KENUVO-988506 format. One line per 8 residues: number of its first residue (from 1); for each residue z, y, x of C-alpha. Coordinates in pm, 1 decimal. Layout:
N
NUM	Z Y X ~ ...
END
This chain:
268
1	3551.2 9945.0 -2594.3 ~ 3365.1 9883.4 -2270.1 ~ 3465.0 9513.0 -2201.9 ~ 3173.1 9503.4 -1983.9 ~ 3221.9 9756.4 -1809.7 ~ 3540.3 9607.1 -1693.6 ~ 3413.8 9255.9 -1584.3 ~ 3133.4 9500.7 -1446.5
9	3471.2 9463.5 -1136.0 ~ 3395.2 9173.2 -1039.8 ~ 3797.8 9070.1 -1173.9 ~ 3908.4 8788.0 -1415.3 ~ 3868.9 8980.8 -1795.3 ~ 4068.6 8773.9 -2071.8 ~ 3984.4 8869.7 -2425.1 ~ 3998.2 8545.1 -2578.1
17	4259.8 8509.8 -2933.2 ~ 4433.9 8231.5 -2767.9 ~ 4527.5 8360.7 -2391.6 ~ 4585.7 8734.8 -2494.0 ~ 4885.9 8550.8 -2716.5 ~ 5106.3 8479.7 -2392.4 ~ 5047.7 8810.5 -2308.5 ~ 5208.5 8959.8 -2629.8
25	5567.0 8961.8 -2464.9 ~ 5834.1 8910.9 -2206.4 ~ 6159.3 8691.7 -2241.0 ~ 6333.5 9002.3 -2434.4 ~ 6626.2 8794.5 -2637.7 ~ 6506.6 9046.6 -2922.9 ~ 6171.6 8959.6 -2920.2 ~ 6301.9 8568.8 -2916.2
33	6508.6 8602.9 -3201.0 ~ 6257.2 8735.1 -3441.0 ~ 6003.6 8490.4 -3341.9 ~ 6305.1 8236.2 -3378.7 ~ 6411.5 8368.7 -3687.7 ~ 6138.9 8644.0 -3870.7 ~ 5837.0 8386.9 -3697.5 ~ 5767.8 8805.2 -3594.0
41	5554.4 8861.0 -3250.3 ~ 5457.9 9157.9 -3091.2 ~ 5105.1 9284.8 -3083.0 ~ 4896.5 9150.7 -2846.9 ~ 4672.5 9319.7 -2595.4 ~ 4323.3 9436.7 -2633.8 ~ 4221.1 9260.8 -2255.2 ~ 4381.9 9107.4 -1994.9
49	4233.7 9159.3 -1656.5 ~ 4383.7 8993.1 -1315.6 ~ 4257.3 9172.5 -997.2 ~ 4245.9 9018.2 -689.4 ~ 4327.1 9368.2 -479.6 ~ 4461.5 9699.4 -480.7 ~ 4088.7 9888.4 -547.2 ~ 4039.6 9635.1 -838.6
57	4373.1 9739.2 -1008.5 ~ 4268.6 10092.1 -948.4 ~ 3920.0 10051.1 -1109.5 ~ 4138.6 9903.7 -1380.1 ~ 4320.1 10190.3 -1435.8 ~ 4049.7 10443.8 -1410.4 ~ 3897.0 10237.6 -1704.5 ~ 4182.1 10224.8 -1910.0
65	4206.1 10614.8 -1841.9 ~ 3850.5 10727.9 -1985.5 ~ 3860.7 10441.0 -2237.5 ~ 4214.9 10622.2 -2420.9 ~ 4367.6 10252.4 -2341.5 ~ 4771.4 10247.4 -2245.1 ~ 4861.8 9991.2 -2013.6 ~ 5119.0 9696.0 -1938.9
73	5178.3 9605.7 -1563.0 ~ 5259.3 9249.3 -1575.6 ~ 5416.1 9009.2 -1316.8 ~ 5565.3 8628.2 -1453.5 ~ 5697.3 8754.4 -1785.1 ~ 6007.8 8685.5 -1717.5 ~ 6182.7 9038.6 -1794.3 ~ 6477.2 9038.1 -2045.3
81	6457.5 9383.3 -2126.0 ~ 6108.0 9431.5 -2264.5 ~ 5909.1 9604.1 -1993.7 ~ 5639.0 9402.1 -2051.4 ~ 5656.4 9401.4 -2432.6 ~ 5266.2 9381.0 -2607.4 ~ 5094.1 9650.8 -2756.3 ~ 4834.9 9676.2 -2983.5
89	4490.8 9786.6 -2780.0 ~ 4648.6 9755.4 -2498.9 ~ 4476.9 9660.1 -2140.6 ~ 4763.2 9400.6 -1951.4 ~ 4714.5 9419.4 -1561.7 ~ 4796.4 9033.5 -1471.6 ~ 4948.5 9058.7 -1121.3 ~ 4939.4 8727.9 -980.4
97	4667.6 8699.5 -799.0 ~ 4824.0 8940.2 -539.5 ~ 4989.1 8661.2 -428.8 ~ 4979.5 8634.7 -28.5 ~ 5214.8 8719.9 237.4 ~ 5022.1 8982.3 467.8 ~ 5202.3 8976.5 775.8 ~ 5513.5 8889.1 888.7
105	5689.3 9087.5 1155.4 ~ 6036.0 8835.5 1337.9 ~ 6085.0 9188.1 1591.2 ~ 6091.4 9445.7 1329.7 ~ 6292.8 9144.5 1039.8 ~ 6001.2 9300.7 819.9 ~ 5732.6 9048.8 544.8 ~ 5390.5 9276.2 382.5
113	5369.0 9076.4 41.6 ~ 5162.7 9156.0 -230.2 ~ 5333.0 9245.8 -583.1 ~ 5208.9 8925.3 -762.8 ~ 5371.8 8642.9 -528.7 ~ 5615.8 8431.0 -678.5 ~ 5976.6 8499.4 -567.5 ~ 6035.0 8137.3 -492.2
121	5719.7 8119.6 -284.8 ~ 5806.0 8359.1 -80.1 ~ 6100.8 8194.0 38.0 ~ 5975.9 7883.9 67.6 ~ 5702.2 8019.0 272.3 ~ 5930.8 8218.6 491.4 ~ 6155.5 7932.0 514.4 ~ 5913.6 7704.7 668.8
129	5920.9 7968.1 944.4 ~ 6293.8 7999.1 983.2 ~ 6335.9 8300.2 748.9 ~ 6436.9 8460.1 428.8 ~ 6492.9 8775.9 244.9 ~ 6769.8 8646.7 41.3 ~ 6704.5 8733.8 -275.9 ~ 6755.7 8480.9 -555.2
137	6781.4 8581.8 -887.8 ~ 6855.6 8298.8 -1162.2 ~ 6458.7 8367.1 -1196.6 ~ 6352.7 8303.7 -905.6 ~ 6096.7 8026.3 -975.7 ~ 5959.5 8276.8 -1272.9 ~ 5932.4 8606.3 -1165.5 ~ 5755.3 8848.7 -894.2
145	5815.7 9037.6 -585.6 ~ 5683.9 9263.1 -791.9 ~ 5891.9 9269.0 -1090.8 ~ 6224.2 9307.5 -833.0 ~ 6138.0 9641.4 -788.5 ~ 6022.7 9727.0 -1080.3 ~ 6346.8 9619.8 -1253.6 ~ 6549.6 9695.4 -959.0
153	6610.1 9337.0 -952.9 ~ 6956.1 9178.4 -835.2 ~ 7017.7 8820.4 -721.8 ~ 7282.8 8548.8 -588.8 ~ 7351.1 8696.8 -232.5 ~ 7370.3 9078.3 -312.9 ~ 7727.3 9092.1 -195.7 ~ 7578.1 9042.5 97.1
161	7220.7 9091.0 182.7 ~ 7226.5 9373.8 -74.5 ~ 6999.1 9411.7 -396.6 ~ 6565.5 9410.1 -407.5 ~ 6613.8 9828.2 -368.8 ~ 6831.7 9764.8 -71.8 ~ 6549.0 9525.9 108.7 ~ 6226.8 9702.0 -24.1
169	6110.5 9971.4 257.9 ~ 5806.7 10087.4 139.7 ~ 5529.4 10007.6 -177.6 ~ 5211.5 10109.8 -218.1 ~ 5102.1 10185.1 -630.7 ~ 4819.4 10319.9 -832.5 ~ 4814.6 10583.0 -1058.1 ~ 4610.6 10750.8 -1287.5
177	4655.7 11061.4 -1044.4 ~ 4514.7 10830.6 -750.4 ~ 4727.8 10552.7 -498.7 ~ 5135.0 10632.7 -379.3 ~ 5268.6 10499.0 -82.7 ~ 5607.9 10559.5 -35.5 ~ 5932.4 10472.9 184.4 ~ 5831.8 10411.3 554.4
185	5460.9 10451.1 418.6 ~ 5491.8 10768.1 298.2 ~ 5278.1 11084.1 439.7 ~ 5370.1 11321.4 694.2 ~ 5491.7 11617.3 456.3 ~ 5486.0 11471.2 108.3 ~ 5813.2 11378.5 -82.4 ~ 5982.3 11000.8 -46.3
193	5862.3 10905.1 -438.2 ~ 5980.0 10495.2 -356.8 ~ 6322.0 10611.8 -477.4 ~ 6133.4 10724.6 -836.7 ~ 5924.4 10419.6 -834.1 ~ 6186.5 10178.9 -783.8 ~ 6320.8 10103.1 -1134.8 ~ 6084.9 10233.1 -1305.3
201	5928.5 9901.7 -1493.4 ~ 5591.9 9992.8 -1485.2 ~ 5578.8 10326.6 -1626.2 ~ 5480.6 10539.1 -1353.8 ~ 5245.7 10306.6 -1169.6 ~ 5102.4 9988.5 -1065.8 ~ 5259.9 9811.9 -729.6 ~ 5011.0 9607.8 -552.9
209	5235.0 9582.7 -245.7 ~ 5547.4 9640.2 -34.2 ~ 5776.6 9623.1 297.1 ~ 6023.1 9435.4 262.6 ~ 6394.8 9337.7 531.2 ~ 6351.0 8988.6 572.6 ~ 6680.0 8807.2 742.6 ~ 6737.6 8451.7 953.5
217	6793.0 8182.3 802.4 ~ 7199.8 8035.8 843.4 ~ 7256.9 7845.9 1086.5 ~ 7459.9 7653.0 823.6 ~ 7635.9 7728.6 464.8 ~ 8008.2 7717.6 389.2 ~ 8065.1 7636.7 -3.6 ~ 8379.8 7596.1 -126.9
225	8567.9 7668.1 -478.7 ~ 8892.0 7830.0 -570.9 ~ 9105.3 7725.3 -892.4 ~ 9360.6 8017.8 -1058.2 ~ 9571.5 8025.7 -1294.9 ~ 9423.3 8336.1 -1477.3 ~ 9122.7 8574.8 -1459.3 ~ 9327.6 8786.9 -1359.9
233	9481.7 8642.0 -1071.3 ~ 9079.8 8516.9 -975.7 ~ 8947.1 8870.7 -999.0 ~ 9254.9 9020.7 -780.7 ~ 9155.0 8752.1 -498.5 ~ 8805.7 8861.0 -526.3 ~ 8844.5 9220.8 -539.6 ~ 9087.8 9205.8 -228.6
241	8827.5 8976.6 -62.2 ~ 8483.9 9234.1 -97.1 ~ 8765.3 9525.5 10.6 ~ 8814.5 9359.2 307.6 ~ 8452.7 9369.7 437.4 ~ 8430.3 8984.9 471.6 ~ 8127.0 9014.5 213.6 ~ 8084.1 8639.3 92.7
249	7663.2 8565.9 47.7 ~ 7799.6 8460.8 -316.3 ~ 8118.8 8510.4 -477.4 ~ 8119.9 8408.3 -829.1 ~ 8382.6 8423.3 -1115.1 ~ 8352.0 8123.4 -1383.4 ~ 8607.8 8155.8 -1687.1 ~ 8761.3 7831.8 -1854.6
257	8453.8 7786.7 -2040.2 ~ 8211.0 7816.5 -1786.7 ~ 8466.2 7591.3 -1581.5 ~ 8427.4 7308.6 -1847.3 ~ 8014.7 7269.7 -1848.8 ~ 8038.0 7319.0 -1476.8 ~ 8240.2 6980.0 -1453.2 ~ 8582.4 6828.3 -1354.3
265	8735.6 7082.2 -1035.4 ~ 9001.5 7031.8 -762.9 ~ 9178.1 7301.0 -708.5 ~ 9250.9 7362.5 -400.4
END
């Protein structure tokens, strides 16, 4: 393989075994159990590239296409479905250097962001000027916006603000056959491929940037917990609340074990 050609694209190219080892897998529980119980690991990739812009992503894909090398898009590796599992002889495209917020429009309530930005970094930067996407998965500190789109991510506040699919208005992706613009960025007279790209787990293209909906931060938060006699009673209360169109930001049910883990509670 002509790795020198990759290095001529002026992006980070990693092929040392100690670094390739980190890109063998994501957090798929099956791989974790295999590693713990049997010391088995997925195969290491051939090379990892870390582009800084969409043009470099396109050049890396073109190189892989000519060399007959499989491509594995990689965000932060927090996925639990094996989407970034290693493949022997592959090229991993690590997107974490595409981590900027390009534009925030309070008027349109949108943010134009790059795919490699970590969720927590995105929320912190938006919060500094009073805004938020309100997308808060449990992996927010170690997952990327591109991963959210690729996996149709849901978060803590999805009952009010929707899942990431609902928040994504447009996206750009690089593919072996050229760039894709979808959603609000879809060219005239072309089909909108956003519903297909979203949830594709990186199998159809490498997302480089997207336009997402943002919301003003709430002026206050009202947090309450309630204890019920049974799981069935609690579930009925939750269903009734949602069917009444009250749409709380978070509505979560804890069973007896979870409740004990969380500490003593007071019924109200």
